[in-house]
N, C-alpha and C positions, 0 to 999 in steps of 0.2 A: 522668743518672738515678740515683737512690739505690739502693744495693745491696739494701736491704730490699725495695723495690718490685719490683726484678727478680726476686727470689726469690718474692715474693708472687704475681706474675703467672704465673711458671713453674709454680706449684703450684695454680693455679686449678682445673684439672681434677680434681686429687686431692681438693680441698675439695668440689667439686660432687658427686663420686662418693660421698664420705663423708656429706655432709649435703645431700640433694636439696632440702630445704626452706629452705636458707639463701638470704637475699635480700640483695643488695649494691647500694647506691645507685649509679646511673649505669651499672650493668651489667644490672640486673634491673628489672622493673616493680614498683615499691613503692608507687605511688599508683594509685587506681582512676579518679579523675575529673581532668579537665583544664579549666582556665579559660582562655578565649580572649578577648583584647582585640583587636577587629577595627578595621582601617582607621586605624591610628595613623600620623599624618603624621610622617615622620622627616626629610624634606628637601623642597625645591622647587627646580626648575631648568628650564632652557629645553629644551623637547621639540620635535622636528621632526615628530612624528606628525600634528599638525593639517595641516601642509603635505602630507605623504605621502597622507593619507586624502582630501584635497580636490583632489589633483592640482595643487597649487601655488596654489590659489585663496585658501587661508588661510595666514597666516604662522605660523612657529614661535611657541610661547607658553610662558609661565611655567606650570609644571604641578606640583601637589603629588605627592609620591611616598610611597606608603603601604606599611605592613606589618601583619601580624597577629602577636600575641605570645601564646605558649602557656606556661602555668605549671601546675605541679602543684597541684591544689586541696588546701587544708589544710596546705600545707608550712610549717614554722616556720623554715626557713633563709632568710637574707636576703642571702647572698653566693654565689649559685649560678652555675655555669658556663653559658655561652651557646653555642648552635649556631644559626647563621644559614644559611638555605637559599634559594637563588635558583632560580626556575623555568625551564623550557624554553620554546620557542615561536618560535624563529627571529627574535627581536627584532621581532615583529609581534603584534598582538592575536589571541587565539584565534579560530578560525573564519575571520577575515580572512586568517590565515596558512595556511589550508587544513588546519589541524589542530584537534583537539578540546582541545588543551592550550595553555597559554601564560599562566597567571596564578597568583598565590599561593594560589588556592583549588583548584588541580588536585588530584584525589583523592590521588595519590601524595605530593604535598607535604604535604597535611593529615595524611595517615597517618603520615608520617615525623615531623613535628613533634609530633603527639600521642604517638607512641611515646617520643620523647625527654623530653617533659614528664612522662610517667608514670614515667620513670626518675629524675626529679629535676632535669633541666635546665630552663633557660628556652630555649625554641625560638622562632625568629623566621622567619616566611615573608615574604620581601621581594619587592616589585615593583621594577622599574627602568624607566627611560625606554625607549621603543620607537621604531622607525622606521628603515627603510632601503629601498632600491629594488632588489629582486631581479629585477624584470621588465625592467629597462633592457637595451637591446641593446648598450650601451656597457660593456665589461668594466671600464673605469676607474670608471664610476659604480657598478657593482655592488660592486667591491672597496672603493672609498673609503667608500661609505655603510655597508657591513657593518662595516668596521674602526672607523668612527666610532661605530656603535651599540654595539659591544663596549667601546670606550673609555669611552663615557658610562656603560655598565653598571658598569664597574670603579669609576668615580668615584662612582656611586650607592651601591655596596656599601661604599665607604670612608666615605661620609657616614652610612651605616647604623651602622657600628661607632662612629664618632665620636658619633653621636646617643645610642647606648647609654651611652657613657662620660659624656656630658653629663647624662643622666638620673640617673646614680649620683652625680655630682659636685654638681649644684646643684638637682636636682628632688626630692631626698629618696629617691632610689632606689626608685621605685614598682614596678619589676619585680623587685626583689631580686636583682640581678646581681652577679657578681664581674667587675670590668672588666679583670682580668688573666688571665682564662680564657675565651678566645673562639675558636671554630672557625668557619670559613666553608666552605660547600660549595654545589654547584649541580648541577642536572640538565640535560642537553642544553646549550642555549645558556647556561643559568645556570652550567654548568661551565666554559664559556669564560671567564666572568667570574671564577669562583673561582681558576682557574689563572692568569689574567692578573693578578689581584689579588696573588697570592703571589709573582709573578716580575717584573712590570714595575716597575722602579725605576731609580734612577740610580747604584746602588752599582757602583763599578768603571768607570763610564763615563769614557772619555777626552774625549769631546766631549758637549755638551748634547744630550739626547734621543737618544743613540746607539742605544738599543734599538728605537726606532720609525723611525729614519732608515735603515732597511735598503732595499736595492734593491727588494725585492718590495712595499714599502710606499710606493713613489713612482709618480707618473704620469710615465712615461718620455718622454712627449711634451712636457709642460710643465715637467718636472723639479721639480714641487711635491710635497711629502709629502702623503699621504692624510690624515694626522692631524698638525696643526700646533699644538703646545701653546700658543703665544702667542695663538691664536684659541680653541682648544678647552679650554684650561685645563691645568694641570700634571697629572701622574699622579694626584695625590691629589684634584684638584678643589678646592683650597683657595684659588685666586686668582680675582679678577674679571677676565673677559676679554670682548672685544668683537669682533664680526665686521664688517669694513668693508663699506659699501654703495656700489656704483658705479652710475653711470648707463650708458645704452647706448653712450656714447662712451668709457667707461672712466675717467670722472672720479669721484673720491671725493666722495660727497655726504652721507655720514653713517656711523653705525655703530649696531649693535644689540647688546645683551647676549647673550653666547653661553655663558658659564659663571657660575653664581652659587655662591659658596662657602657651605657649610653646616657650622657648628660647626668652623671651621678651627683653633681653638686646641687641639683635642683630638687625641690620637694615634689613628691607624688601624692600629696593629700588631695582628696576630692570632697565635695560637699554632700553628695548623695549618690546612691546606686539604684539601678532598677534592673529587673530581669524579666524576660519574656520567654517563658517556657524552659527555664533552666533549673538547676538544682545545686546544692552545696555539698562539698565533699564530706563534711561532718558538722553536725549542729554545735559541737563543742567550740567551734570557731566563733560563734556568736557570743557577744558579751555586752555589758553596759558600756555606753560611750561609742558604739559603732555608729556610722553615719546613717541617716534616714534611708529607708529602702521601700520601694514599691515593687510588687510582683504581680505578674499575669500568668495564668497557668490553666491549661485544659485539665479538668479534674481526672480524666481517664487516660491521660497521655501514656502510651505504652512504653515509652523510652526514657522519659524524664519524670520520675514519680512525683505526684502532687504532694504527698506527705513522705513517709518512709518507704523506701523501695530499692530495687536493684537496677543498676544500669546493665543492659544486656546488649550483645551484638545483634543488630536487627536481622542480618542475613542468616545467622546460625542459631540465635537464641542463647549463646554462651554467656555465662555470668562474667561480669567485669568487677564491679564494686558496689557496695551499698552506699546510698546517698540520701540526703534529705531535701525535699522539694519546697516549693513556695509556701505551702501551708505551715510547715514547721518553721521556716525562716520568719514569716510574719508573726507567728505565735510568740517566738522569742523576742522579736522586735517590740511587740506589745508588752511582754513581761518586763523588759528592761527599760521601757519608756523611750526607746530610741526614735520613735516616729512622732514624738510629741509636737514637733513643729507644725505638722499638718493634722495630727490626730485631734488636736484641740481647736481646730479652725471652724468647726461647725458646718462642714459641707453638707448640703442637702440637695444637690443637683441630681439629675436623672442617672448619671453614671454612678454616682456614689450610692444612690438608692438601689440600683440594680446589683452592685457589688455586695451591699450589706445584706441582701436576701440570702446569700450563700457563703459569706466569709466568716461566719461565727463571731462577728464583731471585731475582727482583726483589721483595723484601719490600715490601708495600704495594700490590701490583698484583693485582687479581682479574679475570681474563678470563672472560667468559661465552661458551661455545661453544653457539650456538643451532642449532636444527634447520635442515636444508636447506629452502628455500621450496618449498611445494607447486607442482606443475606446473599448467599451464592458466591461464585467465583468469577474472576475476569476471564478474558479469552485465553489466558495462559495458565489457568487453573489456580490462581492465587486468590486468597480470601481477603476481603476488605477488613480494615482494622479501625480502632478508635483514632480520632483526630488528635494530633499533637501540635500542629503549627498551621492552623487555618488562615493565618495572616500572610502566608507565603503564596506567591504565584510565580509563574515562569512561562517561557515560550516552549511549548511541547514539541513543535517542529524542530527547533534547534536541539532540544534535548534528545529527540529521537535520533537525529543524525550523529550527535556526539556519542550517544550510548552505543550505537552500532559500531562506530569507529574505534572506540576505546575498549568495549567489552565484547565485540563481535556478536552482539545480540541480534535476534531476528527483528525485522522492522516492526515497530509498534510496541515492542516489549518495554522499552524505557518509559515512555509516557504512561502505559497501562500500569506499570509497577509504581510509578511516582504518585499516582492519585489514589492508591489503596487507602491511604490515611487522609486524603483531602479530595473526596470524590467530586465536589463541585468547584474545584480550583478555578479561579478566574481573578482578574484584576478587580472586578466589582466586589466579589466576596472578600478578597484580601483587604481592600480599602475600607470595607465596612468594619472589619475587625480593627484596623488601624484607627478608624474614627473613635472607636471605644477606647483603645489603648491610649491615644493622645488626649481624648476628652477626660479620662480619669487621671492620667499622669501629669499633664501640663500644669494644672493649678497647684498640685503638690510640689512639683519641681520649682514653680514660681516661689513658693514659700521656703523650700529647703535651700535655695540659692540666695535667698535674701533680696529678691529683686525689687522690693519696695524702695531700695536705695536709688534705683534709676527710674522710678515711677512717680516722682514727686508731683509733677504737673498733673498727671492723670488722677492721683489721689486727691489733690486739691480740688479738681473738678468734681470728683465724687462727693467730697465733703460739702462743697458749695451746693451742689444739686440737692443733697439730702439734709440740708439745714433749713429750718423754717421758723418763722415767728408769727404768732397769731394771738388775739385778733389784731388786725391792722387796717384802719385806725383803731385805737383803743381808748378807753376812758379810765379804767381802774387798774388793769393788769395786762401784762403781755407774757405769753408762754414762749420759751425758746427751747427748741428741740434739735438735736443733731443725731441722725440715725446711723451715721458712719464713723463717728469719732467722739471721744470724751471731751467735753468742754472744760478747758482749764480755767478760763477767766472771761469775764465780760466787762466791757467799758462802754458807756453811753456818753456821747458828745452832743451839745446843742449846736445850733448853726453858727455860733461864734467860735467853735472849736474848743469850748471849755468842757472838762470832764464833770458830768453831773451825777454819774453813778459808776461804781467800780466794785467788782466782787470776784473772789476766788470761788470756783464752782466744783470742779472734779466730779462731774456727773454728765449724763447725756441729756438731761432736761432740767429746766429751772423756771419758776414762776416769779416774775418781777412786778412789784407793786409800783404803779406809775402815778399814784394820786399826788405825790409830792412834786411832780413835774408840771411845769406850765404848759398850756396848750401850744402846740407848734410841731416843727419837724425836728427829728433827732436821728443821729447816726449811731448804730450799735456795732462794735467790733467784738466778734465771737472767736476766741482764740483756742486752738488745740495744738497738739504736738506737731501736726503736719501743715496746718494752715491757719490763716486769720481770715475769717469770713466777715464781710461788711453787709449790713442790712439797714435800710432806711425805714423808719416808722413814724406814725403821726399820733400825737396825743390830742384828744379833743376835750 
């Protein structure tokens, strides 16, 4: 990270206090309106959802995968950074999953993407393929189908990134993106995708597919891996693969497509990842050189463990798989130095201070300490539980009608059940959490994406504002101080344009003896990496 940017971020609070009206792109809302392009198809691939929803009566099918793209209305930039956000939903469609959330149009997803677009980003709300079998009485079925769903989600997210690069390369860049500045995040199960995306790779593997050929990812009866890349596709999803079909006697009778590559010639590299209430399939996936990560997590989340814990089926309590949550992720990030780009920035804002009270010094980790669940039961005899996603909210009237139609539930059951872990659910509460999430995340994303490269004019203004010389007028000496940048050199000119003083500095402050200068007016050029600041002073 460039030293100027380190200084710039360290003095953000000073600047804000001095100039409350200052607006900085990517950190503040500088646009009023947002333009949304809905249902953009970024990929197509084989989905097992038709088979899941029909109880096996319908086969898996080739399915379009869609996203919504948010842009700041009236923006004249054409190389804007991108934030991609994957939704929650337990890898099943909303309502069918027993939840009011589970789509790119979830209220909290729309709100976050809208906020980023107002700050000047291109924000993308993406869907991914769904489908697994949480109600199976066979633990191997539950575990294998969930891991396969997460694996497909990672492949879909990589197709999303490659699609964006394709649009910039050969489609005329219709969304005005910078293909070298991409952040990927997720909420809930979408965060399982973002964490897996950032860590599941073959770097350092001694054997092929080492990271998913762990004991807990195997059926120990058949000794077959739950996810077999020659069938399910490689980690990036860039190869064509087929699933063999056998008859009842075990004879191979054919094969069917099981992974369709989308835009395989493009890179799916990202600059950073963030997770909001998600976990990682295994901490061994974390290693030195992984992209910077930021994590938000309710410390008592009953379904996505904050540290080490089990994923269980909410409706049955059945075990699925052991995972590692945000605390473990950020502990490893600190151990490997992967978050250095913002860990060394010297943040001291209110969001950072609040996080640091509870994160054990792991920069990039924001733990939410939620209230103790209320005692008693609701009208349907169900107990309240720890909060896991207080940033979500929804229309309970809509959910009630949908829950009755899909699950044949009694009136009021769906809404009553949905707020067991979010008892004060509302847009006000959800937005308050999003204020914290974006307040903590956005400055770190600014650094991880290297956005100083598009902030030159703003940085010049900051350096100009925070550079001073005194006393002025002077008789014997003048002090030169820059609070926001290292001074590389100083030159002083008389009113005839002649250089009367020149010195290499490499410091934030210098004292210049002026006794050798004649009385009169002088111009001083103060040079740093990012700006040349001009000051007039008088020698008496």
